[in-house]
C-alpha positions in Angstrom: -12.8 -45.0 54.1 -14.6 -41.8 53.4 -12.7 -39.1 51.6 -12.5 -35.8 53.4 -14.9 -33.2 52.2 -13.1 -30.6 50.2 -13.8 -27.0 51.0 -13.1 -23.9 48.9 -10.5 -21.7 50.5 -12.1 -18.9 52.6 -11.7 -15.4 51.3 -9.6 -13.3 53.7 -11.6 -10.7 55.6 -10.9 -7.0 55.1 -8.6 -5.4 57.7 -10.8 -2.3 57.2 -13.9 -3.2 59.2 -17.2 -1.4 59.8 -15.9 -0.6 63.4 -12.9 1.1 62.0 -14.9 2.9 59.4 -17.2 4.1 62.1 -14.2 5.9 63.9 -13.8 8.1 60.8 -17.4 9.3 60.7 -18.7 12.5 62.2 -21.5 14.9 61.4 -20.2 17.6 59.0 -22.3 20.4 57.7 -22.3 21.0 54.0 -20.4 24.2 53.5 -21.9 24.6 50.1 -20.2 25.4 46.8 -16.4 25.7 47.1 -15.3 29.3 46.8 -13.5 30.1 43.5 -15.0 27.2 41.6 -17.2 27.7 38.5 -20.2 25.5 39.1 -22.2 23.8 36.3 -25.6 25.3 35.4 -28.8 23.7 34.2 -27.7 24.7 30.7 -24.4 22.9 31.1 -26.0 19.7 32.3 -28.5 19.8 29.3 -25.6 20.3 26.9 -23.7 17.3 28.2 -26.7 15.2 28.2 -27.7 16.0 24.7 -24.1 15.5 23.4 -24.0 12.0 24.9 -27.4 11.1 23.5 -26.5 12.3 20.1 -23.2 10.3 20.1 -24.6 7.1 21.5 -24.8 3.9 19.5 -28.1 2.5 18.6 -29.9 0.5 21.3 -29.9 0.8 25.1 -27.5 3.3 26.7 -25.0 1.4 28.7 -23.1 2.5 31.8 -19.8 1.2 33.1 -19.8 1.3 37.0 -16.5 0.8 38.8 -17.0 2.7 42.2 -19.9 4.3 43.9 -22.2 3.8 40.9 -22.3 0.3 42.0 -24.4 1.1 45.0 -25.7 4.6 44.3 -26.2 5.0 40.6 -28.3 8.3 40.7 -31.0 7.5 38.3 -32.6 4.2 37.6 -30.5 1.4 35.9 -31.3 -2.2 35.2 -29.5 -5.4 34.5 -25.9 -5.8 35.4 -23.1 -7.7 33.7 -19.5 -8.0 34.5 -17.3 -6.0 32.1 -13.6 -5.1 31.6 -12.5 -1.6 30.4 -8.9 -2.0 29.0 -6.6 1.1 29.0 -8.1 2.4 32.3 -7.7 1.6 36.0 -9.3 2.8 39.3 -7.3 5.5 41.0 -7.8 7.9 43.9 -6.5 10.7 41.7 -8.5 13.8 42.4 -9.0 16.0 45.4 -12.3 17.1 46.9 -13.0 19.9 49.4 -16.6 19.0 49.7 -18.7 15.7 49.8 -16.0 13.5 51.3 -13.6 16.2 52.4 -13.5 19.8 53.6 -11.5 23.0 52.9 -9.5 22.2 56.1 -9.0 18.5 55.3 -9.4 17.8 51.6 -10.2 14.2 50.6 -9.6 12.0 47.5 -12.0 10.5 45.2 -11.8 7.8 42.6 -11.9 8.0 38.8 -10.6 6.0 35.9 -7.1 7.0 35.0 -5.0 6.0 32.0 -3.2 2.6 31.9 -4.0 -1.0 32.9 -7.5 -2.4 33.0 -10.6 -2.2 35.2 -13.2 -4.7 36.0 -16.6 -3.4 36.8 -20.3 -3.8 36.0 -22.2 -2.7 32.9 -25.8 -1.6 33.5 -28.4 -0.2 31.2 -29.8 3.3 31.9 -33.5 2.9 32.2 -36.3 4.9 30.7 -36.8 7.8 30.7 -33.1 7.7 29.5 -32.6 11.5 29.2 -33.9 12.1 32.7 -31.9 9.3 34.3 -28.8 10.3 32.4 -29.1 13.9 33.6 -29.5 12.7 37.2 -26.2 10.8 36.7 -24.4 13.8 35.3 -25.6 16.0 38.2 -24.1 13.5 40.7 -20.8 12.9 38.9 -20.1 16.5 37.8 -20.3 19.7 39.7 -17.7 22.2 38.4 -16.1 23.4 35.2 -13.7 22.5 33.9 -15.0 19.0 35.0 -12.6 16.7 36.7 -14.7 13.6 36.2 -15.8 13.6 32.6 -18.1 11.3 30.7 -16.5 9.2 27.9 -17.5 6.3 25.7 -15.5 3.3 26.7 -15.0 0.1 24.8 -15.7 -2.7 27.2 -15.6 -6.5 27.0 -18.2 -8.8 28.5 -18.9 -12.5 28.3 -21.5 -11.7 25.6 -18.9 -9.6 23.5 -17.6 -6.1 23.1 -19.9 -3.2 23.8 -19.8 0.6 24.1 -20.5 2.0 27.6 -20.5 5.4 29.1 -17.8 5.8 31.9 -16.4 8.6 33.9 -12.7 9.2 33.5 -10.4 11.8 35.1 -9.5 15.0 33.3 -5.8 15.4 33.7 -6.0 19.1 32.8 -8.1 19.8 35.9 -6.3 21.6 38.8 -8.0 19.0 41.1 -6.2 16.2 39.4 -3.5 14.7 41.7 -1.9 12.2 39.4 -0.4 9.0 40.8 0.1 9.3 44.5 2.0 7.0 46.9 -0.4 4.5 48.5 0.6 5.6 51.9 -0.3 9.2 51.1 -3.7 8.0 49.7 -4.2 5.9 52.8 -3.5 8.7 55.3 -5.9 11.0 53.4 -8.8 8.4 53.3 -8.3 7.7 57.0 -8.8 11.3 58.0 -10.9 13.1 55.4 -14.7 13.3 56.0 -17.4 15.5 54.5 -21.2 15.6 54.5 -21.4 12.5 52.3 -19.2 10.5 54.7 -15.5 9.6 54.9 -12.9 8.5 52.5 -12.5 5.2 54.5 -16.2 4.5 54.1 -16.1 5.2 50.4 -13.2 2.6 50.0 -15.0 0.1 52.3 -18.3 0.3 50.3 -16.5 0.0 46.9 -14.6 -3.1 47.9 -17.7 -4.7 49.5 -19.9 -4.1 46.5 -17.2 -5.2 44.0 -16.7 -8.4 46.1 -20.5 -9.0 45.9 -20.1 -8.9 42.1 -17.2 -11.4 42.2 -14.6 -8.7 41.5 -11.4 -8.2 43.5 -9.2 -5.2 42.8 -5.7 -6.0 44.2 -4.7 -2.4 44.6 -7.8 -1.5 46.6 -7.2 -4.5 48.8 -3.7 -3.3 49.5 -5.0 0.1 50.1 -7.7 -0.9 52.6 -5.1 -2.6 54.8 -3.0 0.6 54.8 -6.1 2.6 55.7 -7.0 0.2 58.5 -3.5 0.8 60.0 -3.8 4.5 59.6 -7.1 4.6 61.4 -5.6 2.5 64.2 -2.7 4.9 64.6 -4.9 8.0 64.5 -7.2 6.5 67.1 -4.3 5.5 69.4 -3.0 9.1 69.3 -6.2 10.6 70.5 
């Protein structure tokens, strides 16, 4: 008698589908720099770039990617190894009035906040390192005081411990929202959209690319289910 063929359990599908994400998207014109904000200058970017390069360990400059840098690194990177940053976790913890939100409907973006641990990917910033690093800084940082700040993180990989550059939230920034109730986050992501796209799209792409790397963030999976429900409710009400 033949034994039944064993099959691995199927991964559950996201409740937040591409169809639901599409409902949150619309054309939004970039309103430009947010009034009242002090925006970074070329000199500011050069200063951050030079400080990072001067403080880096010998060898290739490593980058810890945990969100949109997984699919849009802004500058050339190479390689890719799963890594864990302990003492930090992903969190939708700062507000945006541009990019994935507007003045009328601010959005939320993700950064590393204190506590827990975060699984992500470690890449090498390719040559020319200074040029690719500055491109990264220009994407991740726009105002002063910066809300998303570069920091050297100690990360663990299968090949051992390493130093990698990561972007963590600045709790002194007025845009820092702190820990929010998941339902509040879900309602914001389901409604906020800017010229870069919607909060729901940002969440969907983050989970999809983490999944492709073999990484599952339990909090993000809980959040995507709430966002899917919020989009359904908002659509039913229109």
